[in-house]
All heavy atoms as a GROMACS GRO file, in nm:
protein
  430
    1MET      N    1   1.243   3.593   1.298
    1MET     CA    2   1.313   3.469   1.294
    1MET      C    3   1.364   3.442   1.156
    1MET      O    4   1.288   3.448   1.058
    1MET     CB    5   1.224   3.358   1.340
    1MET     CG    6   1.288   3.219   1.339
    1MET     SD    7   1.170   3.102   1.402
    1MET     CE    8   1.214   2.966   1.305
    2GLN      N    9   1.490   3.408   1.145
    2GLN     CA   10   1.548   3.382   1.011
    2GLN      C   11   1.559   3.228   0.999
    2GLN      O   12   1.599   3.151   1.088
    2GLN     CB   13   1.683   3.442   1.005
    2GLN     CG   14   1.749   3.434   0.868
    2GLN     CD   15   1.881   3.514   0.864
    2GLN    OE1   16   1.933   3.553   0.968
    2GLN    NE2   17   1.938   3.519   0.746
    3VAL      N   18   1.518   3.185   0.877
    3VAL     CA   19   1.523   3.038   0.846
    3VAL      C   20   1.655   3.019   0.768
    3VAL      O   21   1.679   3.080   0.668
    3VAL     CB   22   1.398   3.002   0.758
    3VAL    CG1   23   1.410   2.854   0.724
    3VAL    CG2   24   1.273   3.023   0.837
    4GLY      N   25   1.735   2.929   0.819
    4GLY     CA   26   1.858   2.895   0.752
    4GLY      C   27   1.846   2.787   0.646
    4GLY      O   28   1.743   2.716   0.641
    5LEU      N   29   1.937   2.778   0.566
    5LEU     CA   30   1.939   2.672   0.457
    5LEU      C   31   1.935   2.535   0.514
    5LEU      O   32   1.864   2.448   0.467
    5LEU     CB   33   2.068   2.693   0.373
    5LEU     CG   34   2.082   2.595   0.257
    5LEU    CD1   35   1.964   2.601   0.160
    5LEU    CD2   36   2.210   2.625   0.179
    6GLU      N   37   1.999   2.518   0.629
    6GLU     CA   38   2.004   2.384   0.692
    6GLU      C   39   1.861   2.339   0.741
    6GLU      O   40   1.824   2.228   0.721
    6GLU     CB   41   2.098   2.380   0.808
    6GLU     CG   42   2.109   2.241   0.877
    6GLU     CD   43   2.219   2.240   0.979
    6GLU    OE1   44   2.295   2.336   0.988
    6GLU    OE2   45   2.212   2.142   1.060
    7ASP      N   46   1.787   2.442   0.790
    7ASP     CA   47   1.648   2.417   0.830
    7ASP      C   48   1.558   2.376   0.714
    7ASP      O   49   1.485   2.281   0.720
    7ASP     CB   50   1.590   2.538   0.902
    7ASP     CG   51   1.658   2.575   1.031
    7ASP    OD1   52   1.706   2.481   1.100
    7ASP    OD2   53   1.661   2.696   1.061
    8VAL      N   54   1.578   2.448   0.601
    8VAL     CA   55   1.506   2.416   0.482
    8VAL      C   56   1.538   2.280   0.431
    8VAL      O   57   1.448   2.201   0.393
    8VAL     CB   58   1.530   2.529   0.372
    8VAL    CG1   59   1.464   2.490   0.241
    8VAL    CG2   60   1.476   2.663   0.421
    9LEU      N   61   1.663   2.252   0.429
    9LEU     CA   62   1.704   2.118   0.376
    9LEU      C   63   1.656   2.003   0.476
    9LEU      O   64   1.616   1.897   0.423
    9LEU     CB   65   1.860   2.106   0.368
    9LEU     CG   66   1.922   2.200   0.258
    9LEU    CD1   67   2.072   2.190   0.267
    9LEU    CD2   68   1.870   2.150   0.121
   10ASN      N   69   1.656   2.025   0.601
   10ASN     CA   70   1.601   1.928   0.696
   10ASN      C   71   1.460   1.905   0.672
   10ASN      O   72   1.407   1.795   0.678
   10ASN     CB   73   1.634   1.966   0.839
   10ASN     CG   74   1.773   1.947   0.878
   10ASN    OD1   75   1.848   1.871   0.818
   10ASN    ND2   76   1.821   2.027   0.977
   11GLU      N   77   1.380   2.011   0.651
   11GLU     CA   78   1.238   2.005   0.628
   11GLU      C   79   1.215   1.925   0.499
   11GLU      O   80   1.129   1.841   0.494
   11GLU     CB   81   1.172   2.141   0.610
   11GLU     CG   82   1.135   2.208   0.731
   11GLU     CD   83   1.020   2.141   0.803
   11GLU    OE1   84   0.921   2.109   0.739
   11GLU    OE2   85   1.027   2.130   0.931
   12TYR      N   86   1.289   1.953   0.391
   12TYR     CA   87   1.275   1.888   0.263
   12TYR      C   88   1.308   1.739   0.279
   12TYR      O   89   1.233   1.651   0.222
   12TYR     CB   90   1.360   1.955   0.159
   12TYR     CG   91   1.354   1.888   0.027
   12TYR    CD1   92   1.244   1.912  -0.054
   12TYR    CD2   93   1.452   1.808  -0.025
   12TYR    CE1   94   1.221   1.851  -0.179
   12TYR    CE2   95   1.442   1.750  -0.148
   12TYR     CZ   96   1.331   1.771  -0.225
   12TYR     OH   97   1.311   1.709  -0.349
   13ARG      N   98   1.416   1.708   0.350
   13ARG     CA   99   1.455   1.574   0.376
   13ARG      C  100   1.345   1.490   0.443
   13ARG      O  101   1.310   1.381   0.401
   13ARG     CB  102   1.585   1.563   0.454
   13ARG     CG  103   1.639   1.424   0.471
   13ARG     CD  104   1.738   1.407   0.590
   13ARG     NE  105   1.666   1.435   0.715
   13ARG     CZ  106   1.712   1.513   0.813
   13ARG    NH1  107   1.831   1.570   0.799
   13ARG    NH2  108   1.640   1.528   0.919
   14ASP      N  109   1.287   1.549   0.549
   14ASP     CA  110   1.182   1.482   0.620
   14ASP      C  111   1.060   1.467   0.538
   14ASP      O  112   0.995   1.365   0.539
   14ASP     CB  113   1.146   1.567   0.744
   14ASP     CG  114   1.253   1.568   0.853
   14ASP    OD1  115   1.348   1.485   0.840
   14ASP    OD2  116   1.245   1.657   0.939
   15TYR      N  117   1.028   1.565   0.451
   15TYR     CA  118   0.918   1.554   0.362
   15TYR      C  119   0.935   1.444   0.261
   15TYR      O  120   0.848   1.360   0.240
   15TYR     CB  121   0.887   1.685   0.291
   15TYR     CG  122   0.782   1.679   0.184
   15TYR    CD1  123   0.648   1.679   0.219
   15TYR    CD2  124   0.821   1.670   0.049
   15TYR    CE1  125   0.549   1.663   0.115
   15TYR    CE2  126   0.721   1.662  -0.054
   15TYR     CZ  127   0.592   1.658  -0.016
   15TYR     OH  128   0.494   1.643  -0.110
   16THR      N  129   1.055   1.441   0.199
   16THR     CA  130   1.075   1.339   0.096
   16THR      C  131   1.083   1.198   0.154
   16THR      O  132   1.040   1.101   0.100
   16THR     CB  133   1.206   1.368   0.015
   16THR    OG1  134   1.310   1.386   0.101
   16THR    CG2  135   1.187   1.489  -0.067
   17ARG      N  136   1.134   1.185   0.281
   17ARG     CA  137   1.140   1.059   0.346
   17ARG      C  138   0.999   1.009   0.373
   17ARG      O  139   0.966   0.893   0.338
   17ARG     CB  140   1.214   1.068   0.479
   17ARG     CG  141   1.220   0.935   0.551
   17ARG     CD  142   1.294   0.941   0.684
   17ARG     NE  143   1.421   0.996   0.676
   17ARG     CZ  144   1.476   1.083   0.759
   17ARG    NH1  145   1.408   1.136   0.855
   17ARG    NH2  146   1.601   1.128   0.743
   18ASN      N  147   0.909   1.093   0.422
   18ASN     CA  148   0.772   1.055   0.445
   18ASN      C  149   0.700   1.018   0.311
   18ASN      O  150   0.624   0.929   0.305
   18ASN     CB  151   0.696   1.169   0.515
   18ASN     CG  152   0.744   1.183   0.664
   18ASN    OD1  153   0.801   1.092   0.714
   18ASN    ND2  154   0.727   1.302   0.711
   19SER      N  155   0.726   1.102   0.206
   19SER     CA  156   0.664   1.070   0.078
   19SER      C  157   0.715   0.940   0.027
   19SER      O  158   0.638   0.863  -0.029
   19SER     CB  159   0.703   1.181  -0.023
   19SER     OG  160   0.645   1.303   0.021
   20THR      N  161   0.839   0.909   0.040
   20THR     CA  162   0.898   0.784  -0.005
   20THR      C  163   0.836   0.666   0.072
   20THR      O  164   0.795   0.564   0.008
   20THR     CB  165   1.052   0.777   0.013
   20THR    OG1  166   1.097   0.884  -0.065
   20THR    CG2  167   1.110   0.650  -0.040
   21ASP      N  168   0.813   0.680   0.203
   21ASP     CA  169   0.754   0.579   0.287
   21ASP      C  170   0.610   0.550   0.236
   21ASP      O  171   0.566   0.438   0.224
   21ASP     CB  172   0.758   0.613   0.433
   21ASP     CG  173   0.897   0.608   0.490
   21ASP    OD1  174   0.991   0.556   0.430
   21ASP    OD2  175   0.914   0.666   0.603
   22ASP      N  176   0.540   0.661   0.215
   22ASP     CA  177   0.401   0.648   0.165
   22ASP      C  178   0.395   0.573   0.030
   22ASP      O  179   0.308   0.484   0.008
   22ASP     CB  180   0.334   0.785   0.150
   22ASP     CG  181   0.303   0.847   0.284
   22ASP    OD1  182   0.303   0.774   0.393
   22ASP    OD2  183   0.272   0.968   0.284
   23LEU      N  184   0.486   0.611  -0.061
   23LEU     CA  185   0.489   0.543  -0.187
   23LEU      C  186   0.519   0.396  -0.176
   23LEU      O  187   0.458   0.313  -0.245
   23LEU     CB  188   0.593   0.615  -0.281
   23LEU     CG  189   0.560   0.747  -0.333
   23LEU    CD1  190   0.676   0.811  -0.410
   23LEU    CD2  191   0.436   0.740  -0.425
   24LEU      N  192   0.612   0.363  -0.092
   24LEU     CA  193   0.649   0.218  -0.069
   24LEU      C  194   0.526   0.141  -0.010
   24LEU      O  195   0.501   0.030  -0.053
   24LEU     CB  196   0.772   0.205   0.023
   24LEU     CG  197   0.900   0.254  -0.037
   24LEU    CD1  198   1.010   0.252   0.071
   24LEU    CD2  199   0.935   0.169  -0.162
   25LEU      N  200   0.450   0.204   0.079
   25LEU     CA  201   0.331   0.141   0.135
   25LEU      C  202   0.231   0.122   0.028
   25LEU      O  203   0.165   0.015   0.022
   25LEU     CB  204   0.269   0.223   0.251
   25LEU     CG  205   0.355   0.221   0.377
   25LEU    CD1  206   0.296   0.323   0.479
   25LEU    CD2  207   0.360   0.083   0.437
   26HIS      N  208   0.208   0.223  -0.059
   26HIS     CA  209   0.109   0.210  -0.164
   26HIS      C  210   0.152   0.105  -0.268
   26HIS      O  211   0.068   0.034  -0.315
   26HIS     CB  212   0.091   0.342  -0.231
   26HIS     CG  213   0.007   0.444  -0.150
   26HIS    ND1  214  -0.123   0.426  -0.117
   26HIS    CD2  215   0.049   0.561  -0.090
   26HIS    CE1  216  -0.158   0.524  -0.042
   26HIS    NE2  217  -0.062   0.613  -0.022
   27LYS      N  218   0.279   0.102  -0.292
   27LYS     CA  219   0.331   0.000  -0.383
   27LYS      C  220   0.308  -0.144  -0.329
   27LYS      O  221   0.267  -0.229  -0.408
   27LYS     CB  222   0.479   0.019  -0.414
   27LYS     CG  223   0.542  -0.070  -0.511
   27LYS     CD  224   0.687  -0.039  -0.536
   27LYS     CE  225   0.747  -0.137  -0.633
   27LYS     NZ  226   0.892  -0.113  -0.660
   28ALA      N  227   0.333  -0.162  -0.205
   28ALA     CA  228   0.305  -0.292  -0.145
   28ALA      C  229   0.158  -0.328  -0.149
   28ALA      O  230   0.122  -0.445  -0.174
   28ALA     CB  231   0.359  -0.296   0.000
   29ALA      N  232   0.075  -0.231  -0.116
   29ALA     CA  233  -0.072  -0.257  -0.122
   29ALA      C  234  -0.118  -0.288  -0.263
   29ALA      O  235  -0.198  -0.378  -0.280
   29ALA     CB  236  -0.148  -0.134  -0.068
   30LEU      N  237  -0.059  -0.219  -0.359
   30LEU     CA  238  -0.096  -0.251  -0.503
   30LEU      C  239  -0.056  -0.389  -0.539
   30LEU      O  240  -0.130  -0.462  -0.600
   30LEU     CB  241  -0.032  -0.148  -0.589
   30LEU     CG  242  -0.061  -0.167  -0.742
   30LEU    CD1  243  -0.204  -0.158  -0.776
   30LEU    CD2  244   0.015  -0.057  -0.820
   31LYS      N  245   0.067  -0.430  -0.499
   31LYS     CA  246   0.114  -0.563  -0.529
   31LYS      C  247   0.021  -0.669  -0.464
   31LYS      O  248  -0.006  -0.770  -0.526
   31LYS     CB  249   0.257  -0.576  -0.479
   31LYS     CG  250   0.334  -0.695  -0.532
   31LYS     CD  251   0.477  -0.690  -0.497
   31LYS     CE  252   0.562  -0.778  -0.588
   31LYS     NZ  253   0.588  -0.722  -0.718
   32ASN      N  254  -0.017  -0.646  -0.340
   32ASN     CA  255  -0.112  -0.739  -0.274
   32ASN      C  256  -0.242  -0.747  -0.343
   32ASN      O  257  -0.300  -0.854  -0.362
   32ASN     CB  258  -0.128  -0.703  -0.123
   32ASN     CG  259  -0.012  -0.733  -0.039
   32ASN    OD1  260   0.073  -0.817  -0.076
   32ASN    ND2  261   0.007  -0.662   0.072
   33ALA      N  262  -0.297  -0.631  -0.389
   33ALA     CA  263  -0.426  -0.631  -0.461
   33ALA      C  264  -0.407  -0.704  -0.594
   33ALA      O  265  -0.505  -0.779  -0.629
   33ALA     CB  266  -0.463  -0.486  -0.481
   34GLU      N  267  -0.307  -0.692  -0.662
   34GLU     CA  268  -0.280  -0.758  -0.781
   34GLU      C  269  -0.274  -0.905  -0.763
   34GLU      O  270  -0.333  -0.984  -0.840
   34GLU     CB  271  -0.154  -0.708  -0.858
   34GLU     CG  272  -0.168  -0.571  -0.912
   34GLU     CD  273  -0.034  -0.514  -0.962
   34GLU    OE1  274   0.072  -0.558  -0.917
   34GLU    OE2  275  -0.038  -0.419  -1.048
   35LYS      N  276  -0.212  -0.952  -0.657
   35LYS     CA  277  -0.208  -1.098  -0.625
   35LYS      C  278  -0.348  -1.145  -0.593
   35LYS      O  279  -0.388  -1.256  -0.640
   35LYS     CB  280  -0.109  -1.111  -0.506
   35LYS     CG  281  -0.101  -1.261  -0.459
   35LYS     CD  282  -0.010  -1.268  -0.339
   35LYS     CE  283  -0.011  -1.412  -0.287
   35LYS     NZ  284   0.064  -1.424  -0.160
   36LEU      N  285  -0.428  -1.072  -0.519
   36LEU     CA  286  -0.556  -1.115  -0.484
   36LEU      C  287  -0.645  -1.121  -0.608
   36LEU      O  288  -0.728  -1.212  -0.627
   36LEU     CB  289  -0.623  -1.023  -0.381
   36LEU     CG  290  -0.563  -1.030  -0.239
   36LEU    CD1  291  -0.628  -0.917  -0.155
   36LEU    CD2  292  -0.600  -1.167  -0.178
   37ILE      N  293  -0.633  -1.025  -0.700
   37ILE     CA  294  -0.707  -1.027  -0.826
   37ILE      C  295  -0.676  -1.147  -0.906
   37ILE      O  296  -0.763  -1.218  -0.956
   37ILE     CB  297  -0.683  -0.898  -0.906
   37ILE    CG1  298  -0.754  -0.781  -0.836
   37ILE    CG2  299  -0.730  -0.910  -1.051
   37ILE    CD1  300  -0.710  -0.643  -0.892
   38ALA      N  301  -0.548  -1.180  -0.911
   38ALA     CA  302  -0.511  -1.302  -0.990
   38ALA      C  303  -0.562  -1.432  -0.926
   38ALA      O  304  -0.608  -1.516  -1.000
   38ALA     CB  305  -0.351  -1.313  -0.994
   39GLU      N  306  -0.564  -1.436  -0.795
   39GLU     CA  307  -0.623  -1.554  -0.723
   39GLU      C  308  -0.774  -1.563  -0.751
   39GLU      O  309  -0.825  -1.671  -0.776
   39GLU     CB  310  -0.593  -1.547  -0.577
   39GLU     CG  311  -0.447  -1.567  -0.543
   39GLU     CD  312  -0.420  -1.546  -0.394
   39GLU    OE1  313  -0.506  -1.511  -0.316
   39GLU    OE2  314  -0.297  -1.556  -0.359
   40LEU      N  315  -0.844  -1.448  -0.746
   40LEU     CA  316  -0.988  -1.449  -0.772
   40LEU      C  317  -1.023  -1.482  -0.920
   40LEU      O  318  -1.115  -1.557  -0.935
   40LEU     CB  319  -1.045  -1.311  -0.731
   40LEU     CG  320  -1.046  -1.278  -0.581
   40LEU    CD1  321  -1.089  -1.134  -0.554
   40LEU    CD2  322  -1.144  -1.378  -0.511
   41GLU      N  323  -0.938  -1.440  -1.005
   41GLU     CA  324  -0.964  -1.469  -1.152
   41GLU      C  325  -0.946  -1.619  -1.174
   41GLU      O  326  -1.020  -1.686  -1.246
   41GLU     CB  327  -0.872  -1.386  -1.240
   41GLU     CG  328  -0.912  -1.240  -1.247
   41GLU     CD  329  -0.816  -1.154  -1.328
   41GLU    OE1  330  -0.695  -1.193  -1.343
   41GLU    OE2  331  -0.860  -1.050  -1.374
   42ALA      N  332  -0.843  -1.680  -1.104
   42ALA     CA  333  -0.817  -1.818  -1.119
   42ALA      C  334  -0.936  -1.897  -1.059
   42ALA      O  335  -0.981  -1.999  -1.125
   42ALA     CB  336  -0.685  -1.864  -1.051
   43GLU      N  337  -0.982  -1.856  -0.946
   43GLU     CA  338  -1.100  -1.921  -0.882
   43GLU      C  339  -1.223  -1.911  -0.968
   43GLU      O  340  -1.297  -2.000  -0.981
   43GLU     CB  341  -1.119  -1.859  -0.745
   43GLU     CG  342  -1.240  -1.920  -0.667
   43GLU     CD  343  -1.215  -2.065  -0.618
   43GLU    OE1  344  -1.105  -2.118  -0.632
   43GLU    OE2  345  -1.314  -2.112  -0.558
   44ASN      N  346  -1.243  -1.791  -1.026
   44ASN     CA  347  -1.357  -1.768  -1.114
   44ASN      C  348  -1.354  -1.861  -1.234
   44ASN      O  349  -1.449  -1.921  -1.270
   44ASN     CB  350  -1.360  -1.625  -1.153
   44ASN     CG  351  -1.486  -1.582  -1.227
   44ASN    OD1  352  -1.592  -1.637  -1.199
   44ASN    ND2  353  -1.478  -1.491  -1.319
   45SER      N  354  -1.235  -1.873  -1.296
   45SER     CA  355  -1.220  -1.965  -1.414
   45SER      C  356  -1.247  -2.110  -1.372
   45SER      O  357  -1.311  -2.185  -1.445
   45SER     CB  358  -1.079  -1.952  -1.465
   45SER     OG  359  -1.053  -1.824  -1.523
   46ARG      N  360  -1.198  -2.149  -1.255
   46ARG     CA  361  -1.224  -2.286  -1.212
   46ARG      C  362  -1.371  -2.310  -1.186
   46ARG      O  363  -1.425  -2.417  -1.228
   46ARG     CB  364  -1.145  -2.307  -1.075
   46ARG     CG  365  -1.155  -2.456  -1.023
   46ARG     CD  366  -1.085  -2.466  -0.886
   46ARG     NE  367  -1.157  -2.398  -0.785
   46ARG     CZ  368  -1.271  -2.433  -0.722
   46ARG    NH1  369  -1.329  -2.544  -0.762
   46ARG    NH2  370  -1.322  -2.367  -0.634
   47LEU      N  371  -1.439  -2.221  -1.125
   47LEU     CA  372  -1.578  -2.229  -1.095
   47LEU      C  373  -1.660  -2.233  -1.231
   47LEU      O  374  -1.758  -2.311  -1.247
   47LEU     CB  375  -1.630  -2.116  -1.007
   47LEU     CG  376  -1.578  -2.125  -0.863
   47LEU    CD1  377  -1.618  -2.002  -0.788
   47LEU    CD2  378  -1.631  -2.251  -0.794
   48LYS      N  379  -1.621  -2.151  -1.326
   48LYS     CA  380  -1.686  -2.151  -1.454
   48LYS      C  381  -1.673  -2.286  -1.522
   48LYS      O  382  -1.763  -2.335  -1.588
   48LYS     CB  383  -1.633  -2.036  -1.548
   48LYS     CG  384  -1.686  -1.902  -1.506
   48LYS     CD  385  -1.639  -1.798  -1.603
   48LYS     CE  386  -1.686  -1.661  -1.572
   48LYS     NZ  387  -1.629  -1.556  -1.656
   49ALA      N  388  -1.551  -2.340  -1.519
   49ALA     CA  389  -1.523  -2.476  -1.579
   49ALA      C  390  -1.606  -2.584  -1.513
   49ALA      O  391  -1.658  -2.669  -1.582
   49ALA     CB  392  -1.372  -2.507  -1.571
   50GLU      N  393  -1.620  -2.571  -1.387
   50GLU     CA  394  -1.707  -2.672  -1.312
   50GLU      C  395  -1.850  -2.657  -1.355
   50GLU      O  396  -1.921  -2.759  -1.370
   50GLU     CB  397  -1.690  -2.654  -1.158
   50GLU     CG  398  -1.562  -2.706  -1.101
   50GLU     CD  399  -1.558  -2.688  -0.950
   50GLU    OE1  400  -1.660  -2.648  -0.886
   50GLU    OE2  401  -1.445  -2.710  -0.894
   51ALA      N  402  -1.892  -2.539  -1.371
   51ALA     CA  403  -2.034  -2.513  -1.401
   51ALA      C  404  -2.067  -2.569  -1.546
   51ALA      O  405  -2.178  -2.617  -1.569
   51ALA     CB  406  -2.070  -2.364  -1.400
   52VAL      N  407  -1.973  -2.562  -1.641
   52VAL     CA  408  -1.985  -2.609  -1.769
   52VAL      C  409  -1.996  -2.762  -1.765
   52VAL      O  410  -2.069  -2.823  -1.840
   52VAL     CB  411  -1.873  -2.563  -1.868
   52VAL    CG1  412  -1.877  -2.633  -1.998
   52VAL    CG2  413  -1.880  -2.409  -1.879
   53GLU      N  414  -1.915  -2.824  -1.678
   53GLU     CA  415  -1.914  -2.971  -1.667
   53GLU      C  416  -2.048  -3.025  -1.620
   53GLU      O  417  -2.088  -3.139  -1.649
   53GLU     CB  418  -1.800  -3.020  -1.575
   53GLU     CG  419  -1.662  -2.997  -1.635
   53GLU     CD  420  -1.552  -3.029  -1.533
   53GLU    OE1  421  -1.587  -3.079  -1.424
   53GLU    OE2  422  -1.446  -3.003  -1.568
   54ASP      N  423  -2.116  -2.949  -1.534
   54ASP     CA  424  -2.241  -2.999  -1.461
   54ASP      C  425  -2.359  -2.996  -1.558
   54ASP      O  426  -2.378  -2.957  -1.663
   54ASP     CB  427  -2.274  -2.915  -1.345
   54ASP     CG  428  -2.177  -2.937  -1.232
   54ASP    OD1  429  -2.101  -3.043  -1.237
   54ASP    OD2  430  -2.166  -2.853  -1.139
   0.00000   0.00000   0.00000
């Protein structure tokens, strides 16, 4: 069986599309994690401030 250039290009296109989708998902997850970290740090600071007042 002979593999044509078109077949190779189609395989590469599919691979890069899947890789791009994976990267976008990881980027979104990282952005969500950063948001959660910021919220937790703010809550931690607030709780520490309350503890000092008591």
